[in-house]
C-alpha positions, 0 to 999 in steps of 0.5 A: 527904728533902723540903726545906722551901723551894728551895735559894736562897742566903740573900741572894737569898732575903732580897732576894726576901722584901723584894720581896714585902713591898714588893709586898704594901704596894703593895696596901694603901690606895686605888691606881689599878687599874693600880698594883694590877695591877702589884703583884699581878703582882709578888707572883706573880713573887716567890712564884714565884721563892720557890717558893711558886707554880708547878710543885712543886720538891721530890721526896718521892716522894708523889703530887701531889693538886693539881687533884683533887677531894677526893672522888677522893683519899685525903682523901675521908673527911676531906672528907665529914666537913668537908662534913657539918659533922662534923670 
């Protein structure tokens, strides 16, 4: 059965979420580009630690269609409808 998120101890997950919120707040307002770059790097680091980015951590047996053109996947018809404006 697939999990909804990586198995992180609750305290570790809570700490990471706080770090993510801090990093996102650091992107608000006008800040020097160096600070914004550091904040974006921190957002990426924390999202990877939370399992939101990077290699997949679940094993549900379903094929991974990431990095594939929609027209070359089972989502071909759905994508064609989107492209034609018919949902």
